[in-house]
C-alpha angles and dihedrals in degrees: 000000000000090000090051094053091046090051091046091052090051092049092051092048092050092046094048092049091048093050091053092053132079089243090074090066091052096048099043091199135139096242098192093052093045093051091050093049090049091074090061096050126100111266096228104025113151095193109126130234126188113212121219089261090056097253113139123226135165121249093247137109097266116045102063092038090056091049094048090047094057097095090048093050100037106021090125088070092054090052094049105034106033111140095011129123111238144190109212136187114195112196105191095020097172104188097337102269091141091056090049090053094048090050090059094067108014143035117250114219088185134356125188116186120193120196131167104192111087096216092051092043092054090059093041090054091052092050097048089051088054092048095054145250094308088069126075138172131212125194106216143132105231115225139164092254137002106288145130112262137181109250128181106226099183118133091236104106092212091061102043118115147059110332135163089228094049129104116282107259134171113251128200135187117251088240091061096058109106097218089053093047090054095057112099092200140001122214097190129017112190118197120191105150106148101248099331094100097121092044093051094046091051089059095043106063094123091044092050090051089061097044125098099187134017128201111195135180105210115203104210093178091058104039097032131218091295091053092049090050091050091049094052093042090055097043098042092066090077106005137067116214145193127195105223103174140018130183115245091243091051091237093130143005135198117229136183121210126193134183110264090233091052127077113267120244113260 
C-alpha cells in the first residue's frame, strides 16, 4: 500500500508539472489518466500509437511516461529558453521526447538526435520526419574512439547500454559524426547515455568546444563515486554546474553545465 501511495504522489506531481508547461498544449492528453493506464500496459510492447499532436510512442510502460516527465526533468530549459531559436544535439535521444518538449516552447534551427538501440531509433526516425527537415537522427553507439564494442540492444530500458555480453557493434566518437562536425555552434548538448558519460565526453572535445549549455543525466550507480568525481573534476575546469534533480535511491542525477563566461541558468 505504501508503494501505491508513493506512486500516486509521483503521478500527480508529474501531471501537475506537465499541465503548467507549454508541452501540455502540444500533447492534448489527460496526463493523470495516461499515467494510471501506464501501469497496466505491457512493459516491452512495440505496438505503435500516434498521439493527437502526431508524435509516435509505443504502447508500453516507458515512452509516454518519459514524455510526460519532460517538464519535471528539464523545466529549467523552458524557463531560460522560451521563445528562442536553438541548435540542439541530443546524445541518447531515445524516441525524441526531448525534441518534442523543446518544440513546445522554442524554435529548433537544427536538431540532431543520436540513438544506439534499434527499436528506439526506429521510433526516433519516424518522429524527426514528422517534425521537419531541420531534424535528423543518427543510429550510433557513442565511444571515446572508433572501435567495436559490446552493446545490449534489448528493448528493456534497464538493460540498454555498453556491455561485455552485448552484441558487437561499431562505435564512433561524437566528434566524428559528420552532422555534428558541420554545426558551427551548439546551444544545448543533452547527454543521456546510460553510464557511458565519461566515454562519450572523451570523444566529444571538439563538440564541447562548440556547446554553450550541457544537460546531462549522470548514472552514479553505473560509473561509481570515482567516476562522478572524475566527471566533475574534468567539467569544472571550464564549466559551472548545478545539480537540479536526483533519484531517491541516488542511482542517477540530472545536472546542467554552462560556460563560465555565459550567464548561468536560473
